[in-house]
mmCIF entry with sequence, helices, sheets and N, C-alpha, C, O atoms, coordinates in Angstrom:
data_MODEL
# 
_entry.id   MODEL 
# 
_entity.id                         1 
_entity.type                       polymer 
_entity.pdbx_number_of_molecules   1 
# 
_entity_poly.entity_id                      1 
_entity_poly.type                           'polypeptide(L)' 
_entity_poly.nstd_linkage                   no 
_entity_poly.nstd_monomer                   no 
_entity_poly.pdbx_seq_one_letter_code       
;(UNK)(UNK)(UNK)(UNK)(UNK)(UNK)(UNK)(UNK)(UNK)(UNK)(UNK)(UNK)(UNK)(UNK)(UNK)(UNK)
(UNK)(UNK)(UNK)(UNK)(UNK)(UNK)(UNK)(UNK)(UNK)(UNK)(UNK)(UNK)(UNK)(UNK)(UNK)(UNK)
(UNK)(UNK)(UNK)(UNK)(UNK)(UNK)(UNK)(UNK)(UNK)(UNK)(UNK)(UNK)(UNK)(UNK)(UNK)
;
_entity_poly.pdbx_seq_one_letter_code_can   XXXXXXXXXXXXXXXXXXXXXXXXXXXXXXXXXXXXXXXXXXXXXXX 
_entity_poly.pdbx_strand_id                 A 
# 
loop_
_entity_poly_seq.entity_id 
_entity_poly_seq.num 
_entity_poly_seq.mon_id 
_entity_poly_seq.hetero 
1 1  UNK n 
1 2  UNK n 
1 3  UNK n 
1 4  UNK n 
1 5  UNK n 
1 6  UNK n 
1 7  UNK n 
1 8  UNK n 
1 9  UNK n 
1 10 UNK n 
1 11 UNK n 
1 12 UNK n 
1 13 UNK n 
1 14 UNK n 
1 15 UNK n 
1 16 UNK n 
1 17 UNK n 
1 18 UNK n 
1 19 UNK n 
1 20 UNK n 
1 21 UNK n 
1 22 UNK n 
1 23 UNK n 
1 24 UNK n 
1 25 UNK n 
1 26 UNK n 
1 27 UNK n 
1 28 UNK n 
1 29 UNK n 
1 30 UNK n 
1 31 UNK n 
1 32 UNK n 
1 33 UNK n 
1 34 UNK n 
1 35 UNK n 
1 36 UNK n 
1 37 UNK n 
1 38 UNK n 
1 39 UNK n 
1 40 UNK n 
1 41 UNK n 
1 42 UNK n 
1 43 UNK n 
1 44 UNK n 
1 45 UNK n 
1 46 UNK n 
1 47 UNK n 
# 
_struct_asym.id          A 
_struct_asym.entity_id   1 
# 
loop_
_struct_conf.conf_type_id 
_struct_conf.id 
_struct_conf.pdbx_PDB_helix_id 
_struct_conf.beg_label_comp_id 
_struct_conf.beg_label_asym_id 
_struct_conf.beg_label_seq_id 
_struct_conf.pdbx_beg_PDB_ins_code 
_struct_conf.end_label_comp_id 
_struct_conf.end_label_asym_id 
_struct_conf.end_label_seq_id 
_struct_conf.pdbx_end_PDB_ins_code 
_struct_conf.beg_auth_comp_id 
_struct_conf.beg_auth_asym_id 
_struct_conf.beg_auth_seq_id 
_struct_conf.end_auth_comp_id 
_struct_conf.end_auth_asym_id 
_struct_conf.end_auth_seq_id 
_struct_conf.pdbx_PDB_helix_class 
_struct_conf.details 
_struct_conf.pdbx_PDB_helix_length 
HELX_P HELX_P1 AA1 UNK A 6  ? UNK A 22 ? UNK A 6  UNK A 22 1 ? 17 
HELX_P HELX_P2 AA2 UNK A 34 ? UNK A 46 ? UNK A 34 UNK A 46 1 ? 13 
# 
_struct_conf_type.id          HELX_P 
_struct_conf_type.criteria    ? 
_struct_conf_type.reference   ? 
# 
loop_
_atom_site.group_PDB 
_atom_site.id 
_atom_site.type_symbol 
_atom_site.label_atom_id 
_atom_site.label_alt_id 
_atom_site.label_comp_id 
_atom_site.label_asym_id 
_atom_site.label_entity_id 
_atom_site.label_seq_id 
_atom_site.pdbx_PDB_ins_code 
_atom_site.Cartn_x 
_atom_site.Cartn_y 
_atom_site.Cartn_z 
_atom_site.occupancy 
_atom_site.B_iso_or_equiv 
_atom_site.pdbx_formal_charge 
_atom_site.auth_seq_id 
_atom_site.auth_comp_id 
_atom_site.auth_asym_id 
_atom_site.auth_atom_id 
_atom_site.pdbx_PDB_model_num 
ATOM 1   N N  . UNK A 1 1  ? 16.851 -58.609 -43.637 1.00 0.00 ? 1  UNK A N  1 
ATOM 2   C CA . UNK A 1 1  ? 17.176 -59.840 -44.326 1.00 0.00 ? 1  UNK A CA 1 
ATOM 3   C C  . UNK A 1 1  ? 16.894 -59.658 -45.815 1.00 0.00 ? 1  UNK A C  1 
ATOM 4   O O  . UNK A 1 1  ? 15.824 -59.182 -46.193 1.00 0.00 ? 1  UNK A O  1 
ATOM 5   N N  . UNK A 1 2  ? 17.837 -60.030 -46.644 1.00 0.00 ? 2  UNK A N  1 
ATOM 6   C CA . UNK A 1 2  ? 17.625 -59.954 -48.080 1.00 0.00 ? 2  UNK A CA 1 
ATOM 7   C C  . UNK A 1 2  ? 17.319 -61.340 -48.629 1.00 0.00 ? 2  UNK A C  1 
ATOM 8   O O  . UNK A 1 2  ? 17.765 -62.354 -48.092 1.00 0.00 ? 2  UNK A O  1 
ATOM 9   N N  . UNK A 1 3  ? 16.561 -61.360 -49.693 1.00 0.00 ? 3  UNK A N  1 
ATOM 10  C CA . UNK A 1 3  ? 16.245 -62.623 -50.347 1.00 0.00 ? 3  UNK A CA 1 
ATOM 11  C C  . UNK A 1 3  ? 16.952 -62.658 -51.686 1.00 0.00 ? 3  UNK A C  1 
ATOM 12  O O  . UNK A 1 3  ? 17.190 -61.618 -52.301 1.00 0.00 ? 3  UNK A O  1 
ATOM 13  N N  . UNK A 1 4  ? 17.287 -63.852 -52.133 1.00 0.00 ? 4  UNK A N  1 
ATOM 14  C CA . UNK A 1 4  ? 17.962 -64.015 -53.404 1.00 0.00 ? 4  UNK A CA 1 
ATOM 15  C C  . UNK A 1 4  ? 16.947 -64.014 -54.540 1.00 0.00 ? 4  UNK A C  1 
ATOM 16  O O  . UNK A 1 4  ? 15.835 -64.524 -54.399 1.00 0.00 ? 4  UNK A O  1 
ATOM 17  N N  . UNK A 1 5  ? 17.344 -63.440 -55.656 1.00 0.00 ? 5  UNK A N  1 
ATOM 18  C CA . UNK A 1 5  ? 16.498 -63.468 -56.843 1.00 0.00 ? 5  UNK A CA 1 
ATOM 19  C C  . UNK A 1 5  ? 16.629 -64.836 -57.515 1.00 0.00 ? 5  UNK A C  1 
ATOM 20  O O  . UNK A 1 5  ? 17.540 -65.604 -57.208 1.00 0.00 ? 5  UNK A O  1 
ATOM 21  N N  . UNK A 1 6  ? 15.719 -65.124 -58.423 1.00 0.00 ? 6  UNK A N  1 
ATOM 22  C CA . UNK A 1 6  ? 15.793 -66.389 -59.155 1.00 0.00 ? 6  UNK A CA 1 
ATOM 23  C C  . UNK A 1 6  ? 17.096 -66.502 -59.923 1.00 0.00 ? 6  UNK A C  1 
ATOM 24  O O  . UNK A 1 6  ? 17.675 -67.584 -60.027 1.00 0.00 ? 6  UNK A O  1 
ATOM 25  N N  . UNK A 1 7  ? 17.556 -65.380 -60.462 1.00 0.00 ? 7  UNK A N  1 
ATOM 26  C CA . UNK A 1 7  ? 18.805 -65.376 -61.218 1.00 0.00 ? 7  UNK A CA 1 
ATOM 27  C C  . UNK A 1 7  ? 20.000 -65.685 -60.319 1.00 0.00 ? 7  UNK A C  1 
ATOM 28  O O  . UNK A 1 7  ? 20.895 -66.440 -60.699 1.00 0.00 ? 7  UNK A O  1 
ATOM 29  N N  . UNK A 1 8  ? 20.005 -65.092 -59.121 1.00 0.00 ? 8  UNK A N  1 
ATOM 30  C CA . UNK A 1 8  ? 21.096 -65.344 -58.180 1.00 0.00 ? 8  UNK A CA 1 
ATOM 31  C C  . UNK A 1 8  ? 21.110 -66.802 -57.739 1.00 0.00 ? 8  UNK A C  1 
ATOM 32  O O  . UNK A 1 8  ? 22.176 -67.406 -57.623 1.00 0.00 ? 8  UNK A O  1 
ATOM 33  N N  . UNK A 1 9  ? 19.933 -67.369 -57.493 1.00 0.00 ? 9  UNK A N  1 
ATOM 34  C CA . UNK A 1 9  ? 19.857 -68.772 -57.103 1.00 0.00 ? 9  UNK A CA 1 
ATOM 35  C C  . UNK A 1 9  ? 20.319 -69.689 -58.233 1.00 0.00 ? 9  UNK A C  1 
ATOM 36  O O  . UNK A 1 9  ? 20.992 -70.690 -57.990 1.00 0.00 ? 9  UNK A O  1 
ATOM 37  N N  . UNK A 1 10 ? 19.957 -69.345 -59.463 1.00 0.00 ? 10 UNK A N  1 
ATOM 38  C CA . UNK A 1 10 ? 20.395 -70.136 -60.616 1.00 0.00 ? 10 UNK A CA 1 
ATOM 39  C C  . UNK A 1 10 ? 21.915 -70.073 -60.765 1.00 0.00 ? 10 UNK A C  1 
ATOM 40  O O  . UNK A 1 10 ? 22.549 -71.077 -61.090 1.00 0.00 ? 10 UNK A O  1 
ATOM 41  N N  . UNK A 1 11 ? 22.501 -68.895 -60.530 1.00 0.00 ? 11 UNK A N  1 
ATOM 42  C CA . UNK A 1 11 ? 23.954 -68.752 -60.595 1.00 0.00 ? 11 UNK A CA 1 
ATOM 43  C C  . UNK A 1 11 ? 24.632 -69.584 -59.503 1.00 0.00 ? 11 UNK A C  1 
ATOM 44  O O  . UNK A 1 11 ? 25.645 -70.236 -59.754 1.00 0.00 ? 11 UNK A O  1 
ATOM 45  N N  . UNK A 1 12 ? 24.068 -69.559 -58.292 1.00 0.00 ? 12 UNK A N  1 
ATOM 46  C CA . UNK A 1 12 ? 24.628 -70.363 -57.201 1.00 0.00 ? 12 UNK A CA 1 
ATOM 47  C C  . UNK A 1 12 ? 24.545 -71.846 -57.523 1.00 0.00 ? 12 UNK A C  1 
ATOM 48  O O  . UNK A 1 12 ? 25.483 -72.595 -57.252 1.00 0.00 ? 12 UNK A O  1 
ATOM 49  N N  . UNK A 1 13 ? 23.426 -72.273 -58.100 1.00 0.00 ? 13 UNK A N  1 
ATOM 50  C CA . UNK A 1 13 ? 23.251 -73.682 -58.448 1.00 0.00 ? 13 UNK A CA 1 
ATOM 51  C C  . UNK A 1 13 ? 24.282 -74.103 -59.497 1.00 0.00 ? 13 UNK A C  1 
ATOM 52  O O  . UNK A 1 13 ? 24.886 -75.170 -59.390 1.00 0.00 ? 13 UNK A O  1 
ATOM 53  N N  . UNK A 1 14 ? 24.475 -73.268 -60.497 1.00 0.00 ? 14 UNK A N  1 
ATOM 54  C CA . UNK A 1 14 ? 25.446 -73.571 -61.542 1.00 0.00 ? 14 UNK A CA 1 
ATOM 55  C C  . UNK A 1 14 ? 26.864 -73.630 -60.973 1.00 0.00 ? 14 UNK A C  1 
ATOM 56  O O  . UNK A 1 14 ? 27.627 -74.548 -61.275 1.00 0.00 ? 14 UNK A O  1 
ATOM 57  N N  . UNK A 1 15 ? 27.205 -72.643 -60.150 1.00 0.00 ? 15 UNK A N  1 
ATOM 58  C CA . UNK A 1 15 ? 28.534 -72.609 -59.540 1.00 0.00 ? 15 UNK A CA 1 
ATOM 59  C C  . UNK A 1 15 ? 28.732 -73.796 -58.609 1.00 0.00 ? 15 UNK A C  1 
ATOM 60  O O  . UNK A 1 15 ? 29.808 -74.394 -58.585 1.00 0.00 ? 15 UNK A O  1 
ATOM 61  N N  . UNK A 1 16 ? 27.693 -74.145 -57.837 1.00 0.00 ? 16 UNK A N  1 
ATOM 62  C CA . UNK A 1 16 ? 27.785 -75.291 -56.932 1.00 0.00 ? 16 UNK A CA 1 
ATOM 63  C C  . UNK A 1 16 ? 28.079 -76.564 -57.715 1.00 0.00 ? 16 UNK A C  1 
ATOM 64  O O  . UNK A 1 16 ? 28.971 -77.332 -57.355 1.00 0.00 ? 16 UNK A O  1 
ATOM 65  N N  . UNK A 1 17 ? 27.323 -76.781 -58.789 1.00 0.00 ? 17 UNK A N  1 
ATOM 66  C CA . UNK A 1 17 ? 27.502 -77.990 -59.590 1.00 0.00 ? 17 UNK A CA 1 
ATOM 67  C C  . UNK A 1 17 ? 28.919 -78.067 -60.143 1.00 0.00 ? 17 UNK A C  1 
ATOM 68  O O  . UNK A 1 17 ? 29.558 -79.118 -60.087 1.00 0.00 ? 17 UNK A O  1 
ATOM 69  N N  . UNK A 1 18 ? 29.409 -76.946 -60.680 1.00 0.00 ? 18 UNK A N  1 
ATOM 70  C CA . UNK A 1 18 ? 30.763 -76.908 -61.235 1.00 0.00 ? 18 UNK A CA 1 
ATOM 71  C C  . UNK A 1 18 ? 31.805 -77.182 -60.159 1.00 0.00 ? 18 UNK A C  1 
ATOM 72  O O  . UNK A 1 18 ? 32.711 -77.991 -60.358 1.00 0.00 ? 18 UNK A O  1 
ATOM 73  N N  . UNK A 1 19 ? 31.676 -76.502 -59.010 1.00 0.00 ? 19 UNK A N  1 
ATOM 74  C CA . UNK A 1 19 ? 32.654 -76.670 -57.932 1.00 0.00 ? 19 UNK A CA 1 
ATOM 75  C C  . UNK A 1 19 ? 32.601 -78.073 -57.342 1.00 0.00 ? 19 UNK A C  1 
ATOM 76  O O  . UNK A 1 19 ? 33.639 -78.653 -57.022 1.00 0.00 ? 19 UNK A O  1 
ATOM 77  N N  . UNK A 1 20 ? 31.405 -78.618 -57.199 1.00 0.00 ? 20 UNK A N  1 
ATOM 78  C CA . UNK A 1 20 ? 31.256 -79.956 -56.626 1.00 0.00 ? 20 UNK A CA 1 
ATOM 79  C C  . UNK A 1 20 ? 31.889 -81.009 -57.541 1.00 0.00 ? 20 UNK A C  1 
ATOM 80  O O  . UNK A 1 20 ? 32.584 -81.911 -57.073 1.00 0.00 ? 20 UNK A O  1 
ATOM 81  N N  . UNK A 1 21 ? 31.645 -80.886 -58.837 1.00 0.00 ? 21 UNK A N  1 
ATOM 82  C CA . UNK A 1 21 ? 32.182 -81.859 -59.797 1.00 0.00 ? 21 UNK A CA 1 
ATOM 83  C C  . UNK A 1 21 ? 33.697 -81.808 -59.893 1.00 0.00 ? 21 UNK A C  1 
ATOM 84  O O  . UNK A 1 21 ? 34.337 -82.823 -60.169 1.00 0.00 ? 21 UNK A O  1 
ATOM 85  N N  . UNK A 1 22 ? 34.277 -80.637 -59.670 1.00 0.00 ? 22 UNK A N  1 
ATOM 86  C CA . UNK A 1 22 ? 35.735 -80.512 -59.765 1.00 0.00 ? 22 UNK A CA 1 
ATOM 87  C C  . UNK A 1 22 ? 36.430 -80.680 -58.415 1.00 0.00 ? 22 UNK A C  1 
ATOM 88  O O  . UNK A 1 22 ? 37.655 -80.588 -58.333 1.00 0.00 ? 22 UNK A O  1 
ATOM 89  N N  . UNK A 1 23 ? 35.660 -80.923 -57.365 1.00 0.00 ? 23 UNK A N  1 
ATOM 90  C CA . UNK A 1 23 ? 36.241 -81.159 -56.046 1.00 0.00 ? 23 UNK A CA 1 
ATOM 91  C C  . UNK A 1 23 ? 36.612 -79.903 -55.284 1.00 0.00 ? 23 UNK A C  1 
ATOM 92  O O  . UNK A 1 23 ? 37.292 -79.977 -54.261 1.00 0.00 ? 23 UNK A O  1 
ATOM 93  N N  . UNK A 1 24 ? 36.176 -78.755 -55.767 1.00 0.00 ? 24 UNK A N  1 
ATOM 94  C CA . UNK A 1 24 ? 36.467 -77.507 -55.056 1.00 0.00 ? 24 UNK A CA 1 
ATOM 95  C C  . UNK A 1 24 ? 35.539 -77.368 -53.850 1.00 0.00 ? 24 UNK A C  1 
ATOM 96  O O  . UNK A 1 24 ? 34.467 -77.973 -53.808 1.00 0.00 ? 24 UNK A O  1 
ATOM 97  N N  . UNK A 1 25 ? 35.954 -76.579 -52.883 1.00 0.00 ? 25 UNK A N  1 
ATOM 98  C CA . UNK A 1 25 ? 35.128 -76.310 -51.716 1.00 0.00 ? 25 UNK A CA 1 
ATOM 99  C C  . UNK A 1 25 ? 33.942 -75.438 -52.114 1.00 0.00 ? 25 UNK A C  1 
ATOM 100 O O  . UNK A 1 25 ? 34.108 -74.439 -52.814 1.00 0.00 ? 25 UNK A O  1 
ATOM 101 N N  . UNK A 1 26 ? 32.752 -75.815 -51.668 1.00 0.00 ? 26 UNK A N  1 
ATOM 102 C CA . UNK A 1 26 ? 31.555 -75.038 -51.986 1.00 0.00 ? 26 UNK A CA 1 
ATOM 103 C C  . UNK A 1 26 ? 31.235 -74.029 -50.891 1.00 0.00 ? 26 UNK A C  1 
ATOM 104 O O  . UNK A 1 26 ? 30.351 -73.189 -51.061 1.00 0.00 ? 26 UNK A O  1 
ATOM 105 N N  . UNK A 1 27 ? 31.950 -74.105 -49.761 1.00 0.00 ? 27 UNK A N  1 
ATOM 106 C CA . UNK A 1 27 ? 31.797 -73.142 -48.677 1.00 0.00 ? 27 UNK A CA 1 
ATOM 107 C C  . UNK A 1 27 ? 33.030 -72.258 -48.636 1.00 0.00 ? 27 UNK A C  1 
ATOM 108 O O  . UNK A 1 27 ? 34.003 -72.512 -49.347 1.00 0.00 ? 27 UNK A O  1 
ATOM 109 N N  . UNK A 1 28 ? 32.997 -71.235 -47.817 1.00 0.00 ? 28 UNK A N  1 
ATOM 110 C CA . UNK A 1 28 ? 34.153 -70.369 -47.639 1.00 0.00 ? 28 UNK A CA 1 
ATOM 111 C C  . UNK A 1 28 ? 34.305 -69.350 -48.747 1.00 0.00 ? 28 UNK A C  1 
ATOM 112 O O  . UNK A 1 28 ? 33.402 -69.158 -49.562 1.00 0.00 ? 28 UNK A O  1 
ATOM 113 N N  . UNK A 1 29 ? 35.452 -68.702 -48.768 1.00 0.00 ? 29 UNK A N  1 
ATOM 114 C CA . UNK A 1 29 ? 35.705 -67.634 -49.736 1.00 0.00 ? 29 UNK A CA 1 
ATOM 115 C C  . UNK A 1 29 ? 35.665 -68.205 -51.160 1.00 0.00 ? 29 UNK A C  1 
ATOM 116 O O  . UNK A 1 29 ? 36.404 -69.132 -51.493 1.00 0.00 ? 29 UNK A O  1 
ATOM 117 N N  . UNK A 1 30 ? 34.801 -67.641 -51.978 1.00 0.00 ? 30 UNK A N  1 
ATOM 118 C CA . UNK A 1 30 ? 34.681 -68.083 -53.360 1.00 0.00 ? 30 UNK A CA 1 
ATOM 119 C C  . UNK A 1 30 ? 33.809 -69.298 -53.561 1.00 0.00 ? 30 UNK A C  1 
ATOM 120 O O  . UNK A 1 30 ? 33.585 -69.723 -54.694 1.00 0.00 ? 30 UNK A O  1 
ATOM 121 N N  . UNK A 1 31 ? 33.312 -69.865 -52.469 1.00 0.00 ? 31 UNK A N  1 
ATOM 122 C CA . UNK A 1 31 ? 32.456 -71.043 -52.581 1.00 0.00 ? 31 UNK A CA 1 
ATOM 123 C C  . UNK A 1 31 ? 31.052 -70.671 -53.016 1.00 0.00 ? 31 UNK A C  1 
ATOM 124 O O  . UNK A 1 31 ? 30.550 -69.597 -52.684 1.00 0.00 ? 31 UNK A O  1 
ATOM 125 N N  . UNK A 1 32 ? 30.425 -71.568 -53.760 1.00 0.00 ? 32 UNK A N  1 
ATOM 126 C CA . UNK A 1 32 ? 29.090 -71.299 -54.298 1.00 0.00 ? 32 UNK A CA 1 
ATOM 127 C C  . UNK A 1 32 ? 28.044 -71.121 -53.200 1.00 0.00 ? 32 UNK A C  1 
ATOM 128 O O  . UNK A 1 32 ? 27.091 -70.360 -53.373 1.00 0.00 ? 32 UNK A O  1 
ATOM 129 N N  . UNK A 1 33 ? 28.211 -71.807 -52.084 1.00 0.00 ? 33 UNK A N  1 
ATOM 130 C CA . UNK A 1 33 ? 27.215 -71.733 -51.020 1.00 0.00 ? 33 UNK A CA 1 
ATOM 131 C C  . UNK A 1 33 ? 27.549 -70.700 -49.956 1.00 0.00 ? 33 UNK A C  1 
ATOM 132 O O  . UNK A 1 33 ? 26.810 -70.548 -48.984 1.00 0.00 ? 33 UNK A O  1 
ATOM 133 N N  . UNK A 1 34 ? 28.640 -70.001 -50.131 1.00 0.00 ? 34 UNK A N  1 
ATOM 134 C CA . UNK A 1 34 ? 29.037 -68.967 -49.172 1.00 0.00 ? 34 UNK A CA 1 
ATOM 135 C C  . UNK A 1 34 ? 27.965 -67.926 -48.912 1.00 0.00 ? 34 UNK A C  1 
ATOM 136 O O  . UNK A 1 34 ? 27.625 -67.685 -47.754 1.00 0.00 ? 34 UNK A O  1 
ATOM 137 N N  . UNK A 1 35 ? 27.417 -67.296 -49.953 1.00 0.00 ? 35 UNK A N  1 
ATOM 138 C CA . UNK A 1 35 ? 26.389 -66.279 -49.732 1.00 0.00 ? 35 UNK A CA 1 
ATOM 139 C C  . UNK A 1 35 ? 25.126 -66.843 -49.077 1.00 0.00 ? 35 UNK A C  1 
ATOM 140 O O  . UNK A 1 35 ? 24.509 -66.184 -48.241 1.00 0.00 ? 35 UNK A O  1 
ATOM 141 N N  . UNK A 1 36 ? 24.749 -68.048 -49.454 1.00 0.00 ? 36 UNK A N  1 
ATOM 142 C CA . UNK A 1 36 ? 23.562 -68.668 -48.878 1.00 0.00 ? 36 UNK A CA 1 
ATOM 143 C C  . UNK A 1 36 ? 23.793 -68.992 -47.396 1.00 0.00 ? 36 UNK A C  1 
ATOM 144 O O  . UNK A 1 36 ? 22.914 -68.770 -46.563 1.00 0.00 ? 36 UNK A O  1 
ATOM 145 N N  . UNK A 1 37 ? 24.967 -69.510 -47.081 1.00 0.00 ? 37 UNK A N  1 
ATOM 146 C CA . UNK A 1 37 ? 25.306 -69.826 -45.701 1.00 0.00 ? 37 UNK A CA 1 
ATOM 147 C C  . UNK A 1 37 ? 25.381 -68.552 -44.861 1.00 0.00 ? 37 UNK A C  1 
ATOM 148 O O  . UNK A 1 37 ? 24.942 -68.535 -43.711 1.00 0.00 ? 37 UNK A O  1 
ATOM 149 N N  . UNK A 1 38 ? 25.932 -67.498 -45.433 1.00 0.00 ? 38 UNK A N  1 
ATOM 150 C CA . UNK A 1 38 ? 26.019 -66.204 -44.731 1.00 0.00 ? 38 UNK A CA 1 
ATOM 151 C C  . UNK A 1 38 ? 24.629 -65.688 -44.395 1.00 0.00 ? 38 UNK A C  1 
ATOM 152 O O  . UNK A 1 38 ? 24.383 -65.254 -43.269 1.00 0.00 ? 38 UNK A O  1 
ATOM 153 N N  . UNK A 1 39 ? 23.714 -65.734 -45.367 1.00 0.00 ? 39 UNK A N  1 
ATOM 154 C CA . UNK A 1 39 ? 22.345 -65.277 -45.129 1.00 0.00 ? 39 UNK A CA 1 
ATOM 155 C C  . UNK A 1 39 ? 21.667 -66.115 -44.052 1.00 0.00 ? 39 UNK A C  1 
ATOM 156 O O  . UNK A 1 39 ? 20.951 -65.584 -43.203 1.00 0.00 ? 39 UNK A O  1 
ATOM 157 N N  . UNK A 1 40 ? 21.894 -67.427 -44.088 1.00 0.00 ? 40 UNK A N  1 
ATOM 158 C CA . UNK A 1 40 ? 21.323 -68.321 -43.077 1.00 0.00 ? 40 UNK A CA 1 
ATOM 159 C C  . UNK A 1 40 ? 21.814 -67.936 -41.689 1.00 0.00 ? 40 UNK A C  1 
ATOM 160 O O  . UNK A 1 40 ? 21.016 -67.823 -40.759 1.00 0.00 ? 40 UNK A O  1 
ATOM 161 N N  . UNK A 1 41 ? 23.115 -67.734 -41.541 1.00 0.00 ? 41 UNK A N  1 
ATOM 162 C CA . UNK A 1 41 ? 23.670 -67.383 -40.230 1.00 0.00 ? 41 UNK A CA 1 
ATOM 163 C C  . UNK A 1 41 ? 23.146 -66.038 -39.736 1.00 0.00 ? 41 UNK A C  1 
ATOM 164 O O  . UNK A 1 41 ? 22.812 -65.897 -38.560 1.00 0.00 ? 41 UNK A O  1 
ATOM 165 N N  . UNK A 1 42 ? 23.073 -65.053 -40.624 1.00 0.00 ? 42 UNK A N  1 
ATOM 166 C CA . UNK A 1 42 ? 22.566 -63.739 -40.220 1.00 0.00 ? 42 UNK A CA 1 
ATOM 167 C C  . UNK A 1 42 ? 21.106 -63.820 -39.781 1.00 0.00 ? 42 UNK A C  1 
ATOM 168 O O  . UNK A 1 42 ? 20.713 -63.178 -38.807 1.00 0.00 ? 42 UNK A O  1 
ATOM 169 N N  . UNK A 1 43 ? 20.312 -64.598 -40.486 1.00 0.00 ? 43 UNK A N  1 
ATOM 170 C CA . UNK A 1 43 ? 18.901 -64.769 -40.117 1.00 0.00 ? 43 UNK A CA 1 
ATOM 171 C C  . UNK A 1 43 ? 18.772 -65.489 -38.784 1.00 0.00 ? 43 UNK A C  1 
ATOM 172 O O  . UNK A 1 43 ? 17.938 -65.130 -37.953 1.00 0.00 ? 43 UNK A O  1 
ATOM 173 N N  . UNK A 1 44 ? 19.606 -66.510 -38.584 1.00 0.00 ? 44 UNK A N  1 
ATOM 174 C CA . UNK A 1 44 ? 19.565 -67.254 -37.321 1.00 0.00 ? 44 UNK A CA 1 
ATOM 175 C C  . UNK A 1 44 ? 19.956 -66.356 -36.149 1.00 0.00 ? 44 UNK A C  1 
ATOM 176 O O  . UNK A 1 44 ? 19.362 -66.441 -35.074 1.00 0.00 ? 44 UNK A O  1 
ATOM 177 N N  . UNK A 1 45 ? 20.944 -65.504 -36.352 1.00 0.00 ? 45 UNK A N  1 
ATOM 178 C CA . UNK A 1 45 ? 21.386 -64.625 -35.273 1.00 0.00 ? 45 UNK A CA 1 
ATOM 179 C C  . UNK A 1 45 ? 20.344 -63.549 -34.944 1.00 0.00 ? 45 UNK A C  1 
ATOM 180 O O  . UNK A 1 45 ? 20.267 -63.083 -33.807 1.00 0.00 ? 45 UNK A O  1 
ATOM 181 N N  . UNK A 1 46 ? 19.544 -63.158 -35.942 1.00 0.00 ? 46 UNK A N  1 
ATOM 182 C CA . UNK A 1 46 ? 18.505 -62.171 -35.706 1.00 0.00 ? 46 UNK A CA 1 
ATOM 183 C C  . UNK A 1 46 ? 17.342 -62.763 -34.907 1.00 0.00 ? 46 UNK A C  1 
ATOM 184 O O  . UNK A 1 46 ? 16.634 -62.035 -34.211 1.00 0.00 ? 46 UNK A O  1 
ATOM 185 N N  . UNK A 1 47 ? 17.147 -64.062 -35.003 1.00 0.00 ? 47 UNK A N  1 
ATOM 186 C CA . UNK A 1 47 ? 15.996 -64.714 -34.338 1.00 0.00 ? 47 UNK A CA 1 
ATOM 187 C C  . UNK A 1 47 ? 16.167 -64.781 -32.840 1.00 0.00 ? 47 UNK A C  1 
ATOM 188 O O  . UNK A 1 47 ? 15.294 -65.295 -32.141 1.00 0.00 ? 47 UNK A O  1 
# 
């Protein structure tokens, strides 16, 4: 399992805010929460 750096989390937060305000999808391909959701699913499957 990999953990995100502070810089990566800050980038995701910025991208999420931008995508959310413009009505873009935050999940899926190119979505700000895609990498975070992927890590969550991989961790859940390992448990």
